[in-house]
KEDREN-63359 format. One record per residue (C-alpha): residue number from 1; residue in three letters; x, y, z. Coordinates in nm, 3 decimals. Example, Ala and Ser with C-alpha at 12.3 -4.5 7.8 and 13.67 -1.06 7.14 Angstrom:
<rs>
R   num   residuo        xx        yy        zz
R     1       ALA     1.230    -0.450     0.780
R     2       SER     1.367    -0.106     0.714
</rs>
This chain:
<rs>
R   num   residuo        xx        yy        zz
R     1       MET    16.553     9.803    12.957
R     2       THR    16.276     9.926    13.186
R     3       ILE    16.345    10.027    13.543
R     4       HIS    16.133    10.172    13.819
R     5       LEU    16.385    10.423    13.949
R     6       THR    16.310    10.543    14.299
R     7       ARG    16.503    10.738    14.557
R     8       ARG    16.546    10.412    14.746
R     9       THR    16.710    10.252    14.441
R    10       LEU    16.965    10.533    14.419
R    11       LEU    17.034    10.523    14.790
R    12       GLN    17.099    10.151    14.771
R    13       LEU    17.345    10.207    14.486
R    14       ALA    17.519    10.473    14.694
R    15       GLY    17.535    10.239    14.994
R    16       ALA    17.334    10.491    15.194
R    17       THR    17.013    10.481    15.394
R    18       SER    16.936    10.850    15.355
R    19       LEU    17.003    11.143    15.126
R    20       ALA    17.197    11.301    15.412
R    21       MET    17.433    11.001    15.412
R    22       ALA    17.476    11.029    15.035
R    23       ALA    17.546    11.401    15.065
R    24       ALA    17.800    11.326    15.339
R    25       GLY    17.974    11.087    15.101
R    26       ALA    17.992    11.364    14.843
R    27       ALA    18.111    11.608    15.111
R    28       ARG    18.402    11.378    15.185
R    29       ALA    18.473    11.366    14.812
R    30       GLU    18.497    11.745    14.787
R    31       GLY    18.618    11.847    15.134
R    32       LEU    18.303    12.042    15.211
R    33       PRO    18.129    12.091    15.544
R    34       GLN    17.869    11.817    15.574
R    35       GLY    17.504    11.908    15.624
R    36       GLY    17.925    12.799    13.413
R    37       GLY    17.666    12.763    13.222
R    38       PRO    17.734    12.416    13.095
R    39       THR    18.030    12.530    12.887
R    40       TYR    18.174    12.789    13.126
R    41       ALA    18.455    12.553    13.232
R    42       THR    18.576    12.529    12.872
R    43       ARG    18.554    12.899    12.783
R    44       THR    18.817    13.007    13.036
R    45       PRO    19.175    13.107    12.943
R    46       MET    19.296    12.767    13.065
R    47       ARG    19.088    12.452    13.089
R    48       VAL    19.137    12.080    13.153
R    49       GLY    19.204    11.887    12.835
R    50       MET    19.253    11.515    12.887
R    51       VAL    19.366    11.255    13.139
R    52       THR    19.593    10.952    13.104
R    53       LEU    19.566    10.665    13.352
R    54       ARG    19.786    10.359    13.404
R    55       VAL    19.568    10.052    13.454
R    56       LYS    19.622     9.682    13.524
R    57       ASN    19.324     9.546    13.333
R    58       LEU    19.290     9.752    13.016
R    59       ASP    18.983     9.577    12.879
R    60       LYS    18.788     9.591    13.204
R    61       VAL    18.859     9.959    13.269
R    62       ALA    18.805    10.065    12.907
R    63       ASP    18.473     9.881    12.901
R    64       TYR    18.370    10.060    13.222
R    65       TYR    18.430    10.408    13.082
R    66       ARG    18.253    10.305    12.761
R    67       ASP    17.953    10.137    12.924
R    68       VAL    17.910    10.346    13.240
R    69       ILE    18.027    10.696    13.141
R    70       GLY    17.935    10.652    12.775
R    71       LEU    18.268    10.742    12.618
R    72       THR    18.341    10.624    12.266
R    73       VAL    18.643    10.396    12.220
R    74       MET    18.833    10.584    11.950
R    75       GLU    19.141    10.362    11.937
R    76       ARG    19.223    10.034    12.110
R    77       SER    19.524     9.804    12.110
R    78       ALA    19.678     9.549    12.343
R    79       THR    19.866     9.826    12.523
R    80       ALA    19.638    10.132    12.522
R    81       ALA    19.288    10.266    12.467
R    82       LYS    19.184    10.618    12.369
R    83       LEU    18.831    10.727    12.461
R    84       GLY    18.634    11.046    12.411
R    85       THR    18.328    11.202    12.258
R    86       ALA    18.257    11.387    11.932
R    87       GLY    18.606    11.294    11.811
R    88       ILE    18.774    11.468    12.106
R    89       THR    19.001    11.257    12.327
R    90       LEU    18.921    11.288    12.697
R    91       LEU    19.081    10.976    12.844
R    92       VAL    19.376    10.754    12.753
R    93       LEU    19.435    10.425    12.933
R    94       GLU    19.781    10.267    12.934
R    95       ALA    19.806     9.896    13.009
R    96       ARG    20.036     9.809    13.299
R    97       PRO    19.930     9.449    13.377
R    98       ASN    20.211     9.392    13.628
R    99       ALA    20.167     9.720    13.817
R   100       GLU    20.059     9.739    14.179
R   101       ILE    19.743     9.938    14.254
R   102       GLU    19.843    10.284    14.379
R   103       SER    19.777    10.335    14.750
R   104       ARG    19.504    10.581    14.848
R   105       ASN    19.760    10.731    15.089
R   106       ALA    19.989    10.821    14.801
R   107       ALA    19.979    11.147    14.610
R   108       GLY    19.797    11.114    14.277
R   109       LEU    19.443    11.112    14.146
R   110       TYR    19.148    11.176    14.375
R   111       HIS    18.893    11.198    14.096
R   112       THR    18.839    11.293    13.733
R   113       ALA    18.526    11.505    13.693
R   114       PHE    18.318    11.464    13.378
R   115       LEU    18.106    11.772    13.313
R   116       MET    17.770    11.721    13.144
R   117       PRO    17.656    11.995    12.904
R   118       THR    17.314    12.025    13.070
R   119       ARG    17.127    11.923    13.382
R   120       LYS    16.902    11.703    13.168
R   121       ASP    17.210    11.515    13.045
R   122       LEU    17.304    11.449    13.408
R   123       ALA    16.952    11.317    13.476
R   124       ARG    16.965    11.091    13.169
R   125       TRP    17.304    10.957    13.274
R   126       LEU    17.184    10.892    13.630
R   127       VAL    16.893    10.682    13.503
R   128       HIS    17.138    10.493    13.279
R   129       ALA    17.380    10.426    13.567
R   130       ALA    17.103    10.319    13.803
R   131       SER    16.945    10.091    13.544
R   132       HIS    17.278     9.910    13.517
R   133       ARG    17.309     9.894    13.897
R   134       VAL    17.635    10.089    13.895
R   135       PRO    17.763    10.136    14.254
R   136       MET    17.792    10.501    14.357
R   137       SER    17.981    10.658    14.646
R   138       GLY    17.767    10.969    14.694
R   139       PHE    17.569    11.252    14.540
R   140       ALA    17.515    11.612    14.642
R   141       ASP    17.410    11.963    14.553
R   142       HIS    17.722    12.183    14.568
R   143       LEU    17.529    12.508    14.496
R   144       VAL    17.748    12.576    14.191
R   145       SER    17.682    12.226    14.058
R   146       GLU    17.508    11.893    14.114
R   147       SER    17.730    11.588    14.142
R   148       VAL    17.739    11.208    14.155
R   149       TYR    18.052    11.020    14.272
R   150       LEU    18.171    10.670    14.184
R   151       ASP    18.490    10.468    14.128
R   152       ASP    18.617    10.277    13.828
R   153       PRO    18.710     9.905    13.868
R   154       GLU    19.063     9.990    13.987
R   155       GLY    18.957    10.255    14.239
R   156       ASN    19.018    10.567    14.030
R   157       GLY    18.766    10.825    14.151
R   158       ILE    18.508    10.972    13.915
R   159       GLU    18.266    11.262    13.947
R   160       VAL    17.984    11.315    13.699
R   161       TYR    17.828    11.659    13.734
R   162       ALA    17.638    11.947    13.579
R   163       ASP    17.703    12.312    13.655
R   164       ARG    17.444    12.568    13.753
R   165       ASP    17.453    12.890    13.555
R   166       PRO    17.743    13.111    13.674
R   167       SER    17.492    13.389    13.747
R   168       GLN    17.380    13.173    14.041
R   169       TRP    17.729    13.128    14.186
R   170       GLN    17.795    13.337    14.496
R   171       TRP    18.137    13.498    14.532
R   172       SER    18.268    13.681    14.838
R   173       GLU    18.618    13.831    14.859
R   174       GLY    18.746    13.604    14.583
R   175       SER    18.599    13.287    14.732
R   176       VAL    18.308    13.099    14.576
R   177       LYS    18.037    12.959    14.802
R   178       MET    17.991    12.583    14.786
R   179       ALA    17.823    12.324    15.007
R   180       ALA    17.731    11.956    15.012
R   181       ASP    17.353    11.977    15.039
R   182       GLU    17.115    11.694    14.964
R   183       LEU    17.067    11.643    14.593
R   184       ASN    16.705    11.699    14.493
R   185       ILE    16.672    11.369    14.312
R   186       PRO    16.300    11.394    14.225
R   187       ASP    16.353    11.738    14.072
R   188       LEU    16.656    11.618    13.874
R   189       LEU    16.477    11.306    13.751
R   190       SER    16.169    11.506    13.649
R   191       LEU    16.373    11.612    13.345
R   192       THR    16.375    11.264    13.191
R   193       ASN    16.189    10.935    13.165
R   194       THR    16.305    10.720    13.456
R   195       ARG    16.145    10.404    13.317
R   196       VAL    16.318    10.399    12.980
R   197       PRO    16.688    10.486    12.984
R   198       ASP    16.788    10.680    12.671
R   199       TYR    17.154    10.753    12.745
R   200       ALA    17.324    10.555    12.468
R   201       HIS    17.653    10.746    12.480
R   202       ALA    17.812    11.059    12.626
R   203       PRO    17.675    11.382    12.478
R   204       ASP    17.900    11.557    12.226
R   205       GLY    17.956    11.848    12.463
R   206       MET    18.077    11.648    12.761
R   207       ARG    18.426    11.746    12.878
R   208       ILE    18.650    11.699    13.180
R   209       GLY    18.542    11.996    13.389
R   210       HIS    18.800    11.959    13.664
R   211       MET    19.063    11.738    13.821
R   212       HIS    19.101    11.662    14.191
R   213       LEU    19.440    11.548    14.318
R   214       ARG    19.583    11.396    14.635
R   215       VAL    19.894    11.589    14.741
R   216       GLY    20.142    11.560    15.027
R   217       ASP    20.139    11.921    15.145
R   218       LEU    19.876    12.183    15.071
R   219       ALA    20.100    12.490    15.088
R   220       GLN    20.355    12.328    14.857
R   221       ALA    20.077    12.225    14.616
R   222       GLN    19.935    12.578    14.610
R   223       SER    20.281    12.719    14.547
R   224       PHE    20.319    12.493    14.244
R   225       TYR    19.972    12.505    14.090
R   226       HIS    19.906    12.873    14.171
R   227       GLY    20.250    13.029    14.180
R   228       THR    20.409    12.827    13.901
R   229       ILE    20.125    12.691    13.684
R   230       GLY    19.917    13.007    13.720
R   231       LEU    19.575    12.891    13.838
R   232       ASP    19.392    13.126    14.075
R   233       PRO    19.263    13.022    14.421
R   234       THR    18.883    13.006    14.450
R   235       ARG    18.850    12.863    14.800
R   236       SER    19.036    12.670    15.069
R   237       ARG    18.909    12.473    15.366
R   238       ASN    18.926    12.144    15.555
R   239       GLY    19.262    12.029    15.422
R   240       ALA    19.172    12.109    15.062
R   241       ALA    19.231    12.392    14.816
R   242       PHE    19.061    12.477    14.489
R   243       LEU    19.193    12.675    14.194
R   244       SER    19.068    12.781    13.853
R   245       SER    19.117    12.992    13.546
R   246       GLY    18.878    13.271    13.457
R   247       ARG    18.663    13.252    13.773
R   248       TYR    18.534    12.902    13.715
R   249       HIS    18.446    12.746    14.053
R   250       HIS    18.742    12.509    14.015
R   251       HIS    18.944    12.343    13.742
R   252       LEU    19.166    12.183    14.006
R   253       GLY    19.100    12.050    14.355
R   254       MET    19.377    11.930    14.587
R   255       ASN    19.356    11.763    14.927
R   256       VAL    19.571    11.602    15.199
R   257       TRP    19.297    11.402    15.373
R   258       GLN    19.464    11.065    15.314
R   259       SER    19.796    11.177    15.169
R   260       GLN    19.940    11.429    15.417
R   261       GLY    20.318    11.389    15.411
R   262       ALA    20.316    11.167    15.101
R   263       GLY    20.647    11.137    14.921
R   264       GLN    20.731    11.084    14.557
R   265       ARG    20.484    10.876    14.361
R   266       ASP    20.592    10.542    14.219
R   267       ASP    20.539    10.558    13.843
R   268       GLN    20.539    10.179    13.831
R   269       THR    20.199    10.172    14.004
R   270       THR    19.856    10.229    13.853
R   271       GLY    19.681    10.565    13.865
R   272       LEU    19.725    10.907    13.708
R   273       ALA    20.005    10.926    13.451
R   274       TRP    19.937    11.287    13.345
R   275       PHE    19.665    11.539    13.272
R   276       SER    19.664    11.845    13.051
R   277       LEU    19.566    12.208    13.085
R   278       VAL    19.509    12.367    12.746
R   279       THR    19.490    12.725    12.623
R   280       GLU    19.429    12.900    12.293
R   281       LYS    19.652    13.189    12.402
R   282       PRO    20.018    13.153    12.287
R   283       ASP    20.125    13.437    12.520
R   284       LEU    19.974    13.254    12.819
R   285       LEU    20.159    12.936    12.727
R   286       ALA    20.486    13.129    12.687
R   287       ALA    20.437    13.295    13.027
R   288       GLN    20.372    12.958    13.188
R   289       ASP    20.688    12.816    13.032
R   290       GLU    20.895    13.108    13.161
R   291       ARG    20.744    13.084    13.511
R   292       LEU    20.811    12.710    13.528
R   293       ARG    21.175    12.748    13.429
R   294       LYS    21.234    13.043    13.663
R   295       GLY    21.070    12.847    13.943
R   296       GLY    21.312    12.560    13.896
R   297       ALA    21.039    12.310    13.803
R   298       GLN    21.122    11.997    13.607
R   299       VAL    21.014    12.088    13.255
R   300       MET    21.021    11.895    12.929
R   301       ALA    20.946    12.052    12.591
R   302       LEU    20.666    11.897    12.386
R   303       ALA    20.561    11.957    12.027
R   304       ASN    20.268    12.178    12.131
R   305       GLY    20.366    12.288    12.482
R   306       VAL    20.555    12.170    12.790
R   307       GLU    20.527    11.902    13.056
R   308       ALA    20.595    11.994    13.417
R   309       ILE    20.621    11.765    13.719
R   310       ASP    20.461    11.862    14.050
R   311       PRO    20.642    11.808    14.383
R   312       TRP    20.507    11.449    14.409
R   313       GLY    20.577    11.338    14.055
R   314       THR    20.235    11.400    13.900
R   315       ARG    20.282    11.524    13.545
R   316       VAL    20.082    11.816    13.406
R   317       ARG    20.103    11.912    13.042
R   318       LEU    20.046    12.274    12.942
R   319       LEU    19.937    12.259    12.580
R   320       LYS    19.820    12.486    12.301
R   321       ALA    19.461    12.400    12.211
</rs>
């Protein structure tokens, strides 16, 4: 398929009339003031493994992640679909045809962030998405990364991004500098042929770089994900907090913009079922297990780790890689 991809085309897909508007959309998606090397996120002591979502329309949502994000459907049945790349599972969809769509005011998923191995991969994907007229909700330069935001057919948020080299990240007193500047679309697209999309599937090195959650109380969320799970704060502002392992800019974002005061999630609705944080360090996993139990968290033993439940009922699995 041939497409003449212009800045105007991308702005139309983002529902914006200017790059500033598109950057503002991305700012809202990351809680930033408006106006790793590619594999750094996966080399840290802990990293995001996979995500499981409950969905009403399994076929429609699975097709979206296959056709838009480029994931390979590894297994598919009437009740579930497993998708990933290079034989590695990144996303599992569970069919819940009778479920209600989870409210955006409830605690749960804000977005799943797919990390491209290189900036060129992000450019190739952007041409692919634009050529298929995929609606977008914003795009921005975050200084540490460049990002595009969109939603799947049931409203589950998605970020597709590429990191800048960690040598370019600016840290000050334990906080990493980020922004929501205008994405330099011409410079990004100069890396690929905008007239002939060549993004047939997700690159082998694509992973989930970070998760962003809606929570009911920021202090309580920080107490759980920092104090109990063991992720380190990297910055906090505007009703949002960000944490990571190994000085990544963030493996986990949390916000209360729509969900302040939210109560327990209803596990009969759609949305995030669970996500995993994985480690190759048995001592780290053992320390996490001990911290969880001492902290009085709800914990369930698994074959290769444990599952804990955050204060709003979101499940996080701590697993051995």
